PLY file of the C-alpha trace (Angstrom):
ply
format ascii 1.0
element vertex 148
property float x
property float y
property float z
element edge 147
property int vertex1
property int vertex2
end_header
0.36 -4.61 -16.57
2.46 -7.44 -15.70
3.00 -9.99 -18.48
5.72 -12.88 -18.18
4.87 -13.75 -21.87
7.97 -14.79 -23.98
7.36 -12.26 -26.54
10.91 -12.01 -27.58
12.70 -14.73 -25.75
13.78 -13.04 -22.85
10.61 -11.98 -20.87
9.82 -15.21 -18.99
11.51 -13.98 -16.06
10.72 -10.07 -16.33
7.86 -7.96 -15.24
6.26 -5.71 -18.05
4.93 -2.77 -17.88
2.78 -0.83 -20.53
3.66 2.71 -20.21
1.20 5.31 -21.86
3.18 8.18 -23.45
2.35 11.94 -22.83
2.47 14.82 -25.09
4.03 16.83 -22.32
6.91 13.94 -22.21
8.30 15.40 -25.56
11.00 18.08 -26.00
11.34 20.51 -28.74
12.63 17.98 -31.07
9.37 15.85 -30.71
11.17 13.07 -28.68
10.62 11.96 -25.30
12.69 14.57 -22.96
15.63 12.34 -21.44
14.47 13.29 -17.69
11.22 11.71 -18.52
12.65 8.31 -18.87
13.37 8.30 -15.13
9.90 8.76 -14.50
8.80 6.04 -16.73
11.31 3.64 -14.98
9.41 4.55 -11.53
6.22 3.96 -13.17
7.38 0.37 -14.23
9.23 -0.21 -10.56
6.28 0.92 -8.67
3.65 -1.16 -10.78
6.27 -3.96 -9.75
6.49 -3.45 -6.14
2.72 -2.53 -5.35
1.58 -5.56 -7.44
4.01 -8.28 -7.53
6.00 -8.01 -4.59
2.86 -7.69 -2.73
1.51 -10.54 -3.94
4.74 -12.48 -2.83
4.13 -11.19 0.63
7.07 -8.88 0.66
4.78 -5.69 1.71
7.45 -3.58 3.04
9.18 -3.36 -0.44
6.26 -1.16 -1.33
6.97 1.98 0.86
10.54 1.15 2.49
12.94 1.73 -0.23
15.45 4.49 -1.25
16.89 5.01 -4.68
20.70 4.80 -4.42
21.52 5.10 -7.83
20.37 5.34 -11.46
22.22 4.73 -14.75
20.51 5.45 -17.94
21.77 4.68 -21.35
19.94 6.19 -24.18
19.81 3.87 -27.27
17.42 5.57 -29.60
14.71 8.66 -29.83
11.52 7.66 -28.63
8.51 9.93 -30.53
5.19 10.24 -29.54
2.60 8.00 -30.51
-0.86 6.83 -28.97
0.12 3.15 -28.10
2.11 2.56 -24.90
5.94 1.64 -24.85
6.90 -1.62 -23.34
9.31 -1.48 -20.13
10.71 -4.88 -18.66
11.93 -5.03 -15.72
13.90 -7.53 -13.75
16.41 -8.24 -10.42
19.88 -8.51 -11.48
21.48 -8.43 -8.22
20.54 -9.07 -4.49
22.73 -8.12 -1.77
22.24 -7.94 2.19
21.26 -4.28 1.88
20.66 -3.50 -1.66
19.27 -4.94 -4.93
19.52 -3.73 -8.39
16.80 -3.42 -11.02
17.66 -3.51 -14.63
15.17 -2.12 -17.33
14.88 -2.11 -21.17
12.00 0.45 -22.66
11.57 -1.19 -26.09
9.24 -2.18 -28.79
9.00 -5.78 -29.67
7.88 -5.76 -33.28
9.82 -4.39 -34.70
12.45 -4.95 -32.29
14.00 -1.38 -30.99
15.47 -0.54 -27.99
15.06 2.87 -26.48
16.58 3.00 -23.31
18.62 0.41 -20.99
18.81 1.35 -17.32
19.63 0.43 -13.73
18.73 1.60 -10.34
20.08 0.48 -6.98
17.61 0.52 -4.40
18.12 0.18 -0.50
15.42 -0.75 2.14
15.13 1.82 4.69
13.20 1.74 7.88
11.50 4.88 8.21
10.44 4.28 11.82
13.92 3.92 12.73
15.40 6.54 10.01
18.14 4.12 9.18
18.93 1.84 6.20
17.84 -1.97 7.22
18.95 -5.37 5.69
16.58 -7.16 2.95
14.46 -9.80 4.78
14.48 -13.59 3.84
10.57 -12.69 2.52
11.78 -10.04 0.44
14.52 -11.66 -0.69
12.56 -14.54 -1.98
10.11 -12.45 -3.63
13.17 -10.59 -5.55
14.45 -13.69 -6.69
11.56 -14.72 -8.69
12.40 -11.72 -11.11
16.30 -12.60 -10.43
18.75 -12.79 -13.65
16.49 -12.59 -16.90
0 1
1 2
2 3
3 4
4 5
5 6
6 7
7 8
8 9
9 10
10 11
11 12
12 13
13 14
14 15
15 16
16 17
17 18
18 19
19 20
20 21
21 22
22 23
23 24
24 25
25 26
26 27
27 28
28 29
29 30
30 31
31 32
32 33
33 34
34 35
35 36
36 37
37 38
38 39
39 40
40 41
41 42
42 43
43 44
44 45
45 46
46 47
47 48
48 49
49 50
50 51
51 52
52 53
53 54
54 55
55 56
56 57
57 58
58 59
59 60
60 61
61 62
62 63
63 64
64 65
65 66
66 67
67 68
68 69
69 70
70 71
71 72
72 73
73 74
74 75
75 76
76 77
77 78
78 79
79 80
80 81
81 82
82 83
83 84
84 85
85 86
86 87
87 88
88 89
89 90
90 91
91 92
92 93
93 94
94 95
95 96
96 97
97 98
98 99
99 100
100 101
101 102
102 103
103 104
104 105
105 106
106 107
107 108
108 109
109 110
110 111
111 112
112 113
113 114
114 115
115 116
116 117
117 118
118 119
119 120
120 121
121 122
122 123
123 124
124 125
125 126
126 127
127 128
128 129
129 130
130 131
131 132
132 133
133 134
134 135
135 136
136 137
137 138
138 139
139 140
140 141
141 142
142 143
143 144
144 145
145 146
146 147
């Protein structure tokens, strides 16, 4: 779900995704398993790339990207509940041949952050089997969510 509302003062330049929790994501302690958070981040990133980037004309960002790096900082345990968890993502850096996506997995009311994370993505030309530079159209699309 894309929601550029200003629920908590920062979301004006962030893509918002509401991620459902699955019972199978829990570990023996009843918390979301640490490895599942990366899946949640991917769900939010794919939602952004397939919806927002496409709307902005940057269709190659849908399929022509590789993950170069993940950093995940666990802040609080997340336990199963029927309500989805909010994931906000934004672009924190755009280079010639890569960009950084930052995330927060959180609840707004009351404010609680479960995870802060980053992913470095690199554009890839699968036909030529090589890395490629970010195009001007892609840079313009990514810039719409930069610096939140």
